[in-house]
C-alpha positions in Angstrom: -4.5 29.3 -3.1 -2.4 30.8 -0.3 -5.5 32.1 1.3 -7.0 28.6 1.4 -3.8 27.3 3.0 -4.1 29.9 5.7 -7.7 28.9 6.3 -6.8 25.3 6.5 -4.2 26.1 9.2 -6.7 27.9 11.4 -9.4 25.3 10.7 -7.0 22.7 11.7 -6.6 24.4 15.1 -10.4 24.5 15.5 -10.7 20.9 14.7 -7.8 20.0 17.1 -9.6 21.9 19.9 -12.9 20.2 19.0 -11.4 16.7 19.0 -9.4 17.4 22.1 -6.1 16.4 20.5 -4.1 19.2 22.1 -2.7 19.6 25.6 -1.6 23.2 26.0 -0.3 25.3 28.9 0.0 28.5 27.0 -1.6 30.1 23.9 -0.5 33.4 22.4 -2.6 35.3 19.9 -1.0 37.6 17.3 -3.5 39.7 15.4 -3.0 42.1 12.4 -0.5 39.7 11.0 0.4 39.5 7.2 -0.3 35.8 7.1 -2.6 33.6 9.2 -1.4 30.4 10.7 -0.3 28.7 13.8 2.6 26.7 15.1 3.6 25.1 18.4 6.7 26.5 20.0 6.9 23.6 22.4 4.7 20.6 23.1 2.6 22.7 25.5 2.6 26.2 23.9 1.1 27.5 20.7 1.2 30.8 18.8 -1.8 31.7 16.6 -1.3 34.3 14.0 -4.5 35.9 12.6 -4.5 38.3 9.6 -6.9 41.2 9.2 -8.8 39.2 6.6 -9.4 36.3 9.1 -10.5 38.2 12.2 -13.7 36.0 12.6 -11.4 33.1 13.5 -10.3 35.0 16.6 -13.8 34.9 18.1 -14.3 31.3 16.9 -11.2 30.1 18.7 -12.2 31.9 21.9 -15.6 30.2 21.7 -14.1 26.9 21.0 -11.8 27.2 24.0 -14.7 28.1 26.2 -16.2 24.7 27.1 -12.9 23.7 28.8 -12.6 20.2 27.4 -10.6 17.8 29.4 -7.4 18.3 27.3 -7.7 22.1 27.8 -7.8 21.9 31.5 -4.0 22.3 31.5 -4.3 25.7 29.9 -2.7 28.3 32.3 -1.6 31.3 30.3 -3.2 33.5 27.5 -1.4 36.2 25.7 -2.9 38.7 23.3 -0.8 40.8 20.9 -2.0 43.7 18.8 -5.7 43.0 19.4 -8.2 45.8 18.8 -10.9 44.4 21.0 -14.6 44.5 20.2 -17.2 44.1 22.9 -18.3 40.6 21.6 -14.8 39.4 21.7 -14.3 40.5 25.3 -17.6 38.7 26.2 -16.2 35.6 24.5 -13.1 35.9 26.6 -15.2 36.3 29.7 -17.1 33.1 28.9 -13.8 31.3 28.4 -12.5 32.4 31.7 -15.7 31.6 33.5 -15.7 28.0 32.2 -11.9 27.3 32.6 -10.8 28.3 36.1 -7.3 26.8 35.5 -6.3 29.9 33.5 -4.1 32.0 35.8 -2.3 34.6 33.7 -3.6 37.1 31.2 -1.1 39.3 29.2 -2.1 42.1 26.8 0.6 43.6 24.6 -0.1 46.5 22.3 -3.8 46.0 22.6 -6.6 48.6 22.1 -9.7 48.7 24.2 -12.7 51.0 24.0 -14.3 52.1 27.2 -17.1 49.6 26.8 -14.5 46.8 26.5 -12.6 47.9 29.5 -15.9 48.0 31.5 -16.7 44.5 30.4 -13.2 43.3 31.3 -13.7 44.9 34.7 -16.8 42.9 35.2 -15.0 39.7 34.3 -12.3 40.4 37.0 -15.0 41.2 39.6 -16.5 37.7 39.3 -13.4 35.7 38.5 -11.8 33.8 41.4 -9.0 32.1 39.6 -6.8 34.6 37.7 -3.5 35.3 39.5 -1.7 37.7 37.2 -2.8 40.4 34.7 -0.4 42.5 32.6 -1.1 45.4 30.2 1.8 46.6 28.1 1.6 49.5 25.7 -2.2 49.1 25.6 -3.1 52.7 26.4 -5.7 51.9 29.0 -5.2 55.4 30.5 -7.0 56.8 33.5 -10.3 55.2 32.6 -8.8 51.7 32.4 -6.9 52.2 35.6 -10.1 53.3 37.4 -12.1 50.4 36.1 -9.4 47.9 37.0 -9.2 49.4 40.5 -13.0 49.0 40.9 -12.7 45.3 39.9 -9.6 44.4 42.0 -11.2 46.1 45.0 -13.6 43.2 45.2 -11.4 40.5 43.6 -9.9 38.2 46.2 -7.7 36.0 43.9 -5.5 38.4 41.8 -1.9 38.5 43.1 0.0 40.4 40.4 -0.9 43.5 38.4 1.5 45.1 35.9 0.7 48.2 33.8 3.6 49.0 31.5 3.9 52.2 29.4 0.4 53.3 29.9 -0.3 56.8 31.1 -2.7 56.1 34.0 -2.4 59.7 35.3 -2.6 61.0 38.8 -6.4 60.2 39.0 -5.8 56.6 37.9 -3.1 56.3 40.5 -5.4 57.6 43.2 -8.1 55.1 42.3 -5.5 52.3 42.4 -4.4 53.5 45.8 -8.1 53.1 47.0 -7.9 49.6 45.7 -4.8 48.9 47.7 -6.6 50.1 50.8 -9.4 47.6 50.3 -7.5 44.6 48.8 -5.0 42.7 50.9 -4.4 39.8 48.4 -2.4 41.7 45.7 1.3 40.7 46.1 3.0 42.5 43.2 2.3 45.9 41.7 4.4 47.1 38.8 3.7 50.4 37.0 5.5 52.2 34.2 4.0 55.6 33.6 5.0 58.8 31.8 5.0 60.7 35.0 6.7 60.0 38.3 3.9 61.5 40.3 1.8 58.3 40.0 4.2 56.7 42.5 3.2 58.8 45.5 -0.4 57.6 46.1 0.5 54.0 45.3 3.4 53.6 47.7 1.7 55.8 50.4 -1.3 53.4 50.4 0.9 50.4 50.7 2.7 51.9 53.6 -0.3 53.3 55.4 -2.2 50.0 55.2 0.9 47.9 56.0 0.5 45.8 52.9 3.1 43.1 52.2 3.0 44.0 48.6 6.0 44.3 46.3 5.9 47.6 44.5 8.0 48.8 41.5 7.2 52.1 39.8 9.1 53.5 36.8 8.7 56.7 34.9 9.5 57.6 31.3 9.9 61.4 31.4 12.1 63.1 28.9 12.5 59.9 26.8 14.4 58.3 29.6 13.1 55.5 31.8 14.1 55.5 35.4 12.9 53.9 38.6 10.9 56.0 41.0 10.2 53.8 43.9 10.5 50.2 45.0 9.4 48.3 48.1 10.5 44.7 48.6 8.7 43.2 51.6 10.9 40.2 51.6 13.8 42.3 52.9 11.5 45.1 54.3 13.4 47.8 52.2 11.8 50.9 50.8 13.9 52.8 48.2 12.8 56.1 46.7 14.8 57.3 43.7 12.8 60.3 42.6 9.9 62.2 44.2 8.8 65.8 44.7 8.7 67.5 48.1 4.9 67.2 48.5 5.1 63.5 47.5 8.0 62.9 50.0 5.9 64.5 52.8 3.0 62.3 51.9 5.2 59.2 52.1 6.6 60.4 55.4 3.1 60.7 56.8 2.4 57.1 55.7 5.5 55.9 57.4 4.5 57.2 60.9 2.6 54.1 62.0 4.0 51.7 59.4 5.2 48.2 60.6 6.5 46.7 57.4 9.6 48.8 56.5 12.8 48.4 58.4 15.2 50.0 55.9 14.4 53.4 54.3 16.7 54.8 51.6 16.2 58.2 49.8 19.8 58.7 48.6 20.1 61.4 46.0 16.5 62.8 46.4 16.5 66.6 47.0 14.8 67.2 50.3 13.9 70.3 52.2 13.2 71.2 55.8 9.5 70.9 55.1 10.0 67.2 54.6 12.3 66.9 57.6 9.6 68.4 59.8 7.3 65.6 58.8 10.0 63.0 59.2 10.6 64.1 62.7 7.2 62.6 63.6 8.2 59.4 61.8 11.2 59.1 64.1 9.1 59.7 67.1 6.2 57.4 66.2 7.6 54.5 64.1 8.6 51.4 66.0 10.0 49.3 63.1 12.6 51.4 61.2 16.1 50.2 61.9 18.1 52.0 59.2 17.6 55.3 57.4 19.7 56.5 54.6 19.5 60.2 53.6 22.8 60.6 51.8 23.2 63.4 49.3 19.7 64.8 49.9 20.7 68.5 50.2 19.5 68.8 53.8 20.7 72.0 55.6 20.9 73.0 59.2 17.1 73.5 59.7 16.3 70.0 58.3 19.0 68.4 60.6 17.5 70.2 63.6 14.1 68.4 62.9 15.8 65.0 62.5 17.8 65.5 65.7 14.5 66.4 67.5 13.1 63.1 66.3 16.1 61.2 67.6 15.4 62.5 71.2 12.3 60.3 71.4 13.3 57.5 69.0 13.8 54.1 70.6 14.3 51.8 67.6 16.5 53.3 64.9 20.0 51.7 64.8 21.7 53.2 61.7 21.5 56.7 60.3 23.4 57.9 57.1 23.5 61.6 56.5 26.7 62.0 54.4 26.9 64.3 51.4 24.4 66.9 52.9 24.8 70.7 53.2 24.7 71.4 56.9 27.4 73.1 59.0 28.7 72.9 62.5 25.3 74.0 63.9 23.7 71.0 62.2 26.4 68.7 63.7 25.8 70.1 67.2 22.1 69.4 67.0 22.6 65.9 65.4 24.9 64.7 68.1 23.1 66.4 71.0 20.7 63.4 71.7 23.8 61.1 71.6 25.8 63.2 74.1 25.8 64.0 77.8 26.7 67.5 79.1 26.9 66.7 82.9 27.5 63.7 85.1 23.8 63.9 86.2 22.3 64.0 82.7 21.1 60.8 80.9 21.8 60.2 77.3 18.6 60.9 75.3 19.0 58.4 72.6 20.4 54.9 73.6 19.4 52.8 70.5 21.3 54.4 67.6 24.5 52.4 67.0 25.9 53.8 63.8 26.0 57.4 62.4 27.5 58.6 59.1 27.8 62.3 58.1 30.2 64.7 56.5 31.4 65.3 52.9 32.7 68.1 50.8 29.5 70.2 51.3 29.4 69.7 55.0 31.3 72.4 56.7 31.6 71.4 60.4 34.0 74.0 61.5 35.2 74.3 65.1 31.7 74.1 66.6 31.0 70.8 64.8 34.4 69.4 65.8 33.7 70.3 69.4 30.4 68.5 69.3 32.1 65.4 67.9 34.6 65.4 70.8 31.8 65.9 73.4 29.9 63.0 71.9 32.9 60.7 71.8 33.8 61.3 75.4 30.3 60.9 76.8 28.3 58.6 74.5 27.8 55.1 76.0 26.0 53.3 73.2 27.3 54.3 69.7 29.5 51.6 68.2 30.3 53.2 64.8 31.0 56.8 63.6 31.9 57.5 60.0 32.8 61.0 58.8 33.1 61.6 55.1 35.9 63.8 53.8 35.6 67.3 55.4 38.1 70.0 54.3 37.3 72.1 57.3 38.9 69.5 59.6 42.7 69.8 60.2 45.0 66.8 60.7 45.4 67.6 64.4 41.6 67.4 64.6 41.7 63.8 63.6 44.5 63.2 66.1 42.3 64.5 68.9 39.4 62.4 67.7 41.6 59.3 67.9 42.8 60.3 71.4 39.1 60.6 72.5 38.4 57.1 71.2 40.8 55.8 73.8 38.2 56.7 76.4 35.5 55.0 74.4 36.8 51.5 73.5 33.4 50.3 72.2 33.2 52.9 69.4 34.8 52.5 66.0 35.7 55.6 64.0 36.1 55.7 60.3 37.1 58.6 58.0 35.7 58.1 54.5 
């Protein structure tokens, strides 16, 4: 008797679709449920629960939705939960999407796809010109799924958002998606949650190299902890990297060289080496858009600072540079401040665009040579307006007094000890 009641519920839905008595914006399918049935959450949204015994109704409902009757033209969103897709069902979904171009969003949560189903879905995306957002969550599409999606979106000119949550797309899948980014200029939002942080490197590098105005968020779930790896928000032109290996950081630096979309670049807390700084030197020399660079607590030593200082000699656009919490000594301070200083009345100041510099900290041992470089810069620099030195145990109280006395000769510059 209970089974008949469940059947009547699903049959009622079919009849309602057939008689065009519903006007829905959103339909959510929940498969593998203990009891079949349906209910409307709101006037415009419906949840349809389908048990394992009633799976044939899933295909029937997709087919019934296909003709896009007048009352179903308001349908915008489809969600699928716990669906183990068969090829015929994906084909039914494709016919539905082909006939109703008002559907804009597809969400797949805890679904399962065979390779043939993923291939069929890829073909649907290739020909569809209406869908704006696709999301896969815990659906294990893997490298194969990411590759097939990349092939589809490469030629799709309507999709604006792609989200892949808790699916291990792997480095190969990420590389294929990066090729898609190089070819597709319509995608506006890319969100990836992957088991490995290395997937972030090819994705963000492609966005930077091709100057895409695409918002990017990449998360990783290594060691049972989820953490953000990288984010790029074109609305405020800010690139923030939270975690990346040295080779990945070098690849990002190469992509930044001719980039014109990033004005603020932040790698606070990422452990960097002189190999990366050598690549970043060319960014400082070539890039014409960066206004602020934050490299706080990145473990840079003297050799790395030498490369950054070399880049500052030719840089004509950077305005704010943060290097506090690093590991360089007075030698690094000397090189850092050299392009901001003059050493004779006939010499021109090499860098005239940098306005604010921050360095120092408990691991920065400036010593007497670093202190002398600071005084030289303070008395000869004509463009810097802000100098911040984090706590440095190697500087004595009378050193700070001499700095303040030097500031009397440079009224435009503000000094702050932090």
